[in-house]
C-alpha positions as CSV (number, residue, x, y, z in Angstrom):
1,M,11.3,-4.8,0.5
2,A,15.1,-4.4,0.4
3,L,15.2,-7.2,2.9
4,V,13.4,-9.8,0.5
5,N,14.7,-8.4,-2.9
6,T,18.1,-9.9,-2.6
7,P,19.7,-13.1,-4.0
8,I,20.3,-14.6,-0.5
9,I,16.4,-14.9,-0.3
10,S,16.0,-17.2,-3.4
11,G,15.3,-20.7,-3.7
12,E,12.6,-23.1,-2.4
13,I,14.0,-23.0,1.3
14,F,12.6,-19.5,1.6
15,R,9.2,-20.0,-0.1
16,D,7.4,-20.4,3.2
17,V,9.1,-17.5,4.7
18,M,8.2,-15.5,1.5
19,I,4.5,-16.4,1.7
20,F,4.5,-15.4,5.4
21,V,6.2,-12.1,4.5
22,Q,3.8,-11.5,1.6
23,K,0.7,-11.8,4.0
24,A,2.4,-9.4,6.3
25,V,3.1,-6.9,3.5
26,F,-0.5,-7.1,2.2
27,A,-1.9,-6.4,5.8
28,L,0.6,-3.5,6.3
29,D,-0.4,-2.0,2.9
30,I,-4.1,-2.2,3.8
31,Y,-3.4,-0.6,7.2
32,Q,-1.3,2.1,5.7
33,V,-3.8,3.0,2.9
34,V,-7.0,2.9,5.0
35,E,-5.8,4.2,8.3
36,R,-2.6,6.0,8.1
37,C,-2.7,7.8,4.8
38,D,-4.5,11.2,4.4
39,G,-4.4,10.8,0.6
40,T,-2.9,9.0,-2.2
41,V,-0.6,10.0,-5.2
42,F,-0.9,7.6,-7.9
43,N,2.0,7.6,-10.5
44,M,0.4,6.4,-13.5
45,N,3.4,6.5,-15.7
46,G,4.4,3.3,-17.5
47,R,2.6,0.9,-19.7
48,P,1.0,-0.5,-17.8
49,A,1.2,1.4,-14.5
50,D,2.5,-0.5,-11.4
51,D,0.1,-3.1,-10.4
52,G,0.6,-2.4,-6.6
53,S,0.1,1.3,-7.1
54,I,-3.1,0.4,-9.0
55,S,-4.4,-1.7,-6.2
56,E,-3.6,0.9,-3.4
57,T,-5.3,3.6,-5.4
58,G,-8.3,1.4,-6.0
59,I,-8.4,0.7,-2.3
60,S,-8.0,4.6,-1.7
61,F,-11.1,5.2,-3.9
62,A,-13.1,2.6,-2.3
63,V,-12.6,4.0,1.1
64,G,-13.0,7.5,0.0
65,K,-9.5,8.9,0.3
66,P,-8.3,11.9,-1.5
67,I,-6.5,10.8,-4.8
68,V,-4.3,12.8,-7.2
69,I,-3.0,10.9,-10.3
70,Y,0.4,12.0,-11.6
71,K,1.1,11.2,-15.3
72,N,3.5,12.8,-17.8
73,D,4.0,9.7,-19.9
74,P,2.3,10.1,-23.3
75,R,1.5,6.4,-23.8
76,T,-2.2,5.5,-23.5
77,E,-4.1,2.4,-23.7
78,F,-7.2,3.6,-25.8
79,N,-6.2,5.6,-28.7
80,G,-5.1,8.7,-26.8
81,L,-7.1,8.1,-23.7
82,D,-6.3,6.0,-20.5
83,N,-8.1,3.2,-19.1
84,P,-11.3,4.8,-17.5
85,L,-10.9,2.5,-14.5
86,L,-7.8,4.3,-13.7
87,T,-8.6,7.9,-14.7
88,G,-11.8,7.7,-12.9
89,L,-10.1,7.1,-9.6
90,S,-9.2,10.8,-9.5
91,Y,-12.7,11.8,-8.8
92,N,-12.4,14.6,-11.5
93,W,-11.0,12.6,-14.5
94,K,-7.9,14.6,-14.5
95,Y,-4.3,13.9,-13.8
96,V,-1.4,16.2,-12.9
97,T,1.4,16.3,-15.5
98,D,3.7,18.7,-13.6
99,I,5.2,16.9,-10.5
100,S,5.7,20.3,-8.7
101,K,2.0,20.8,-8.8
102,I,1.1,17.5,-6.9
103,P,1.3,19.1,-3.3
104,T,-1.2,21.9,-4.3
105,N,-3.6,19.6,-6.1
106,L,-3.4,17.0,-3.3
107,A,-4.3,19.7,-0.8
108,E,-7.2,20.7,-3.0
109,M,-8.4,17.2,-3.2
110,I,-8.0,16.6,0.5
111,E,-10.2,19.8,1.1
112,K,-12.7,18.7,-1.4
113,V,-13.1,15.0,-0.1
114,N,-13.1,16.1,3.6
115,G,-15.6,18.8,2.9
116,A,-18.0,16.3,1.3
117,G,-18.9,15.0,4.7
118,E,-18.0,12.5,7.4
119,N,-16.6,9.3,5.9
120,L,-18.6,6.5,7.7
121,Y,-16.6,3.8,5.9
122,L,-13.5,4.5,8.0
123,K,-15.4,4.4,11.2
124,N,-16.9,1.1,10.4
125,P,-15.1,-0.9,7.7
126,P,-16.2,-4.4,6.9
127,P,-15.0,-7.1,9.2
128,I,-12.4,-8.7,7.0
129,V,-10.9,-5.3,6.3
130,K,-10.9,-4.3,10.0
131,K,-9.2,-7.6,10.8
132,T,-6.6,-7.0,8.1
133,M,-6.0,-3.5,9.4
134,E,-5.5,-4.9,12.9
135,I,-2.8,-7.2,11.4
136,G,-1.2,-4.5,9.4
137,K,-1.0,-2.3,12.6
138,E,0.8,-5.1,14.4
139,V,3.2,-5.4,11.4
140,W,3.8,-1.7,11.4
141,E,4.7,-1.7,15.2
142,I,7.1,-4.6,14.6
143,L,8.8,-2.9,11.7
144,Q,9.2,0.2,13.9
145,F,11.4,-1.9,16.1
146,I,13.2,-3.8,13.3
147,R,14.1,-0.6,11.3
148,F,16.8,0.1,13.9
149,F,18.7,-3.0,12.8
150,E,21.4,-2.5,10.3
151,Q,20.1,-3.5,6.9
152,K,23.1,-5.4,5.6
153,E,22.8,-8.6,3.5
154,K,24.7,-10.5,6.0
155,D,22.1,-9.6,8.7
156,L,19.2,-10.2,6.6
157,V,18.3,-13.7,7.8
158,A,18.7,-12.6,11.5
159,T,16.4,-9.6,10.8
160,L,13.8,-11.7,9.0
161,K,13.9,-14.3,11.9
162,V,13.1,-11.5,14.4
163,F,10.3,-10.2,12.2
164,I,8.8,-13.6,11.9
165,E,9.2,-14.5,15.5
166,K,7.4,-11.3,16.5
167,L,4.6,-12.1,14.1
168,K,4.4,-15.8,15.3
169,A,3.9,-14.5,18.8
170,S,0.8,-12.6,17.6
171,T,-2.3,-14.8,18.0
172,I,-4.1,-12.5,15.7
173,F,-1.5,-12.7,13.0
174,M,-1.4,-16.5,13.2
175,K,-5.1,-16.8,12.9
176,Y,-4.9,-14.4,9.8
177,L,-2.3,-16.9,8.2
178,E,-4.8,-19.7,8.6
179,G,-7.3,-18.3,6.4
């Protein structure tokens, strides 16, 4: 995101590039959450909590990933209670208030979720999710190559060009862009 959150990437000229990048980021996030992550730690601080984190945690819940919610922010939405659509994502309606306890709680939740039985969803996700994960995997592999570039603002356009050219070479990604 550091590559795209810079003044050099503002203006209408980069709009198409940014839409392209957004689609790549979405596919990457789906791949990361569904296939690569063993669990999710959701930072629920803030009013409201970060919308991307909410989405990722919802996806984690839907695919049966272990989730720990961290919150030490006293602000709430419902007279001392948080939105049940967020709190319920923890499986146990609790959240961790001490950041140092996250690793222990996550390990316990991983054991609990994994002990509940085989997750058939992960073996056979719906076709659109599977396709998005395949795209995300390609994006991940391209980023593994690009991460060795120096991340200086002057090199930003060149780095984005390499990223986009590699994605354009992917038949599956180009079909994904179409719809």
